[in-house]
C-alpha positions in Angstrom: -25.0 -20.1 19.1 -25.3 -24.2 19.0 -22.7 -26.5 17.9 -24.1 -27.1 14.3 -24.2 -23.4 13.9 -20.4 -22.8 15.3 -19.3 -25.7 12.6 -21.5 -23.9 9.7 -19.2 -20.7 10.5 -16.3 -22.5 10.8 -16.6 -24.2 8.2 -17.4 -21.0 6.0 -14.3 -19.3 7.4 -12.3 -22.0 6.0 -14.1 -21.7 2.7 -13.3 -17.9 2.7 -9.8 -18.3 3.8 -9.0 -20.9 1.3 -10.6 -18.4 -1.5 -9.0 -15.0 -0.4 -6.0 -15.9 1.3 -3.6 -16.6 -1.2 -4.9 -13.1 -3.0 -3.8 -11.1 0.3 -0.3 -13.4 0.1 0.2 -11.7 -3.1 -0.8 -8.1 -2.3 1.6 -8.6 0.6 4.4 -9.9 -1.3 4.2 -7.2 -3.8 5.8 -4.9 -1.3 8.2 -7.3 0.4 11.6 -5.6 -0.2 13.4 -9.2 -0.5 12.8 -11.0 -4.0 12.6 -14.2 -1.9 8.8 -15.0 -1.7 9.5 -17.4 1.0 9.7 -14.3 3.7 8.6 -11.0 4.6 11.7 -8.7 5.1 10.6 -5.6 5.3 7.7 -2.8 3.0 9.3 -1.7 -0.2 7.9 -0.1 -3.5 10.8 -1.2 -5.8 9.1 -4.1 -7.5 6.5 -1.9 -9.0 9.0 0.2 -10.1 10.9 -3.2 -12.0 7.2 -3.1 -13.3 6.9 0.0 -15.1 10.5 -0.6 -16.7 9.4 -4.5 -17.6 8.6 -4.1 -21.5 7.9 -7.6 -22.0 5.2 -7.6 -19.7 3.5 -4.7 -20.4 3.4 -5.8 -24.0 2.3 -8.7 -23.2 -0.7 -7.3 -21.0 -1.3 -4.7 -24.2 -2.1 -7.7 -26.0 -4.0 -9.8 -23.5 -6.1 -6.2 -23.2 -6.5 -5.8 -27.1 -7.6 -9.8 -27.4 -9.9 -9.5 -24.8 -11.6 -6.2 -25.7 -12.1 -7.3 -29.6 -13.4 -10.4 -28.3 -15.5 -9.1 -25.9 -17.1 -6.6 -28.5 -17.1 -9.1 -31.3 -18.8 -12.0 -28.9 -21.4 -9.3 -27.6 -22.6 -8.2 -31.3 -22.9 -11.7 -32.6 -24.3 -13.7 -29.3 -26.6 -10.7 -28.9 -28.0 -11.1 -32.5 -28.1 -15.0 -31.8 -30.0 -14.5 -28.6 -32.6 -12.1 -30.1 -33.3 -14.5 -32.8 -33.7 -17.6 -31.0 -36.2 -15.7 -28.5 -37.7 -13.4 -30.8 -37.9 -15.2 -34.4 -39.9 -17.9 -35.2 -37.4 -20.5 -37.5 -37.0 -23.8 -37.8 -34.3 -25.9 -36.0 -34.3 -23.9 -32.4 -33.8 -26.8 -30.5 -30.4 -28.0 -32.9 -29.1 -24.1 -33.3 -29.6 -23.8 -29.2 -27.5 -27.2 -28.6 -24.7 -26.1 -30.9 -24.2 -23.0 -29.3 -23.9 -24.8 -25.6 -21.3 -27.4 -27.2 -18.2 -24.5 -26.6 -19.3 -24.7 -23.0 -19.6 -28.0 -22.5 -16.6 -29.7 -24.3 -13.0 -29.3 -22.2 -11.1 -26.1 -23.7 -8.1 -28.6 -24.5 -10.7 -30.7 -26.9 -11.5 -27.3 -28.5 -7.9 -25.8 -28.4 -6.6 -28.8 -30.1 -9.4 -28.7 -32.7 -8.7 -24.9 -33.4 -5.1 -25.8 -33.8 -5.8 -28.4 -36.1 -8.5 -26.6 -37.9 -5.6 -23.6 -38.7 -3.1 -26.0 -40.0 -5.5 -27.7 -42.0 -6.7 -24.4 -43.8 -3.2 -22.9 -43.9 -3.4 -19.6 -41.4 0.3 -18.7 -40.0 -0.8 -18.7 -36.1 -0.6 -15.3 -34.6 -2.7 -12.4 -33.0 -5.5 -12.9 -35.3 -5.8 -16.9 -34.6 -5.6 -16.2 -31.3 -8.6 -13.4 -31.2 -10.9 -15.9 -33.5 -10.3 -18.7 -31.0 -11.5 -16.7 -27.9 -14.2 -15.6 -30.2 -15.6 -18.7 -30.8 -15.5 -19.7 -27.5 -16.9 -16.8 -25.7 -20.0 -16.2 -28.6 -21.6 -18.9 -26.5 -21.5 -17.7 -22.9 -22.7 -14.3 -24.2 -25.7 -16.0 -26.0 -26.4 -18.4 -22.9 -26.8 -14.8 -20.5 -28.3 -12.5 -22.8 -30.9 -15.4 -23.8 -31.9 -16.0 -20.4 -32.6 -12.2 -20.2 -34.4 -11.5 -23.1 -36.7 -14.4 -22.1 -37.0 -13.3 -18.8 -38.4 -9.7 -19.0 -41.9 -9.0 -19.8 -42.7 -8.4 -23.8 -45.9 -6.7 -23.4 -43.4 -3.8 -22.7 -42.9 -4.5 -26.4 -46.2 -5.1 -27.8 -47.3 -1.7 -25.8 -44.2 0.0 -27.7 -45.6 -1.4 -31.4 -49.2 -0.3 -30.4 -48.3 3.5 -29.6 -46.6 3.4 -33.2 -43.1 2.7 -32.9 -41.5 0.5 -35.8 -39.9 -2.7 -34.7 -36.2 -0.9 -34.7 -37.4 1.5 -32.4 -39.1 -0.9 -30.6 -35.8 -2.7 -30.4 -33.3 0.3 -29.8 -35.6 2.1 -26.8 -37.2 -1.1 -25.1 -35.7 -4.3 -25.8 -32.2 -3.1 -25.5 -32.2 -1.2 -22.5 -34.2 -4.1 -20.4 -31.2 -6.5 -22.1 -28.4 -4.0 -20.7 -27.8 -5.9 -17.1 -27.4 -9.2 -18.9 -25.4 -7.8 -22.2 -23.4 -6.4 -19.6 -22.6 -9.4 -17.5 -22.3 -11.4 -20.4 -19.5 -8.8 -21.8 -18.2 -8.7 -18.0 -18.0 -12.5 -18.4 -16.5 -13.0 -21.8 -13.8 -10.5 -21.2 -12.3 -12.2 -18.2 -12.4 -15.7 -19.8 -10.4 -13.8 -22.5 -7.8 -11.9 -20.6 -6.5 -14.7 -18.7 -7.2 -17.7 -21.0 -4.1 -19.9 -21.2 -5.0 -23.1 -23.3 -6.6 -21.8 -26.3 -3.6 -19.2 -26.2 -1.2 -21.2 -26.1 -2.4 -23.3 -28.9 -3.3 -20.9 -31.3 -0.4 -18.6 -30.7 2.5 -17.9 -33.0 6.3 -17.0 -32.5 6.4 -13.3 -31.6 2.8 -12.7 -30.1 2.8 -13.6 -26.1 -0.2 -12.6 -23.6 0.1 -12.0 -20.2 -0.6 -15.7 -19.0 1.6 -17.1 -21.5 4.2 -14.6 -20.2 3.4 -15.4 -16.6 4.0 -19.3 -17.1 7.1 -19.0 -19.1 8.7 -17.1 -16.2 7.5 -19.6 -13.8 8.9 -22.7 -16.0 12.3 -20.8 -16.1 12.7 -20.7 -12.1 9.7 -19.1 -10.5 7.5 -16.1 -10.9 9.2 -12.8 -9.7 8.2 -10.3 -7.2 7.2 -7.7 -9.9 4.3 -10.1 -11.3 3.0 -10.2 -7.5 2.6 -6.0 -7.9 0.9 -6.8 -11.3 -1.4 -8.7 -10.3 -2.0 -6.4 -7.7 -2.8 -3.4 -9.6 -4.8 -5.5 -12.0 -7.2 -6.6 -8.7 -7.0 -3.2 -7.5 -8.2 -1.7 -11.2 -10.7 -4.1 -11.2 -12.6 -3.7 -7.9 -12.3 0.0 -8.9 -14.1 -0.2 -11.6 -16.9 -2.6 -10.1 -17.1 -0.3 -7.4 -17.7 2.9 -9.7 -20.2 0.6 -11.7 -22.1 -0.8 -8.6 -22.3 3.3 -7.4 -23.4 4.5 -10.6 -26.4 1.7 -10.5 -27.3 2.2 -7.4 -27.5 6.0 -8.1 -29.6 5.6 -11.4 -32.7 3.6 -9.7 
């Protein structure tokens, strides 16, 4: 192995360590007997027990999950319709509409959060669950649109034409040909939308009201009061394990299907 290859291997190892070492540390210290995060004193599952009994964390987790699921569903529906209309329909001003749909991705999130807050104050909306949900949807639609639009523009349109030639109407063609072919892009867009919504902090902090906290907000509030408790390490481990299990199950089903 040449010196250049060794340097590249060393650099790659550093990058992987930078990405994954913090995750490994969180997992290890979720089993730490001591509450002190600075040293590992012994193996224990007690923080998972503390996590189970912590009602505030689970309420915040439910709030995050509830907002993320609804945001994903609405964003997929509206974003997919927008992508289909831009790719398949002959309408004027496509360039302008396309540019407008890219704006939420381009502008800084802090600017979008502030604009949402000012809009809600101007219209008299009471900040709470609904304002958080609407803010997340307004942001995530653009990500769904971009991913699904790329998928729709990329597959062979002759398949749709063949379906129409063989007697299927436009609705049947969409349901039996276009939608299945677009499904990988829709699923990918849904995962992006869910992740962005579930762990969003800035827009949620600007648009939430008294009594409604999501998981990122409660983690931040605990850290601001003097540090993140070990039970949050346990929660992070549970979330990561669940995510990895779902990703593995989806990959396995996809491989078996093909």
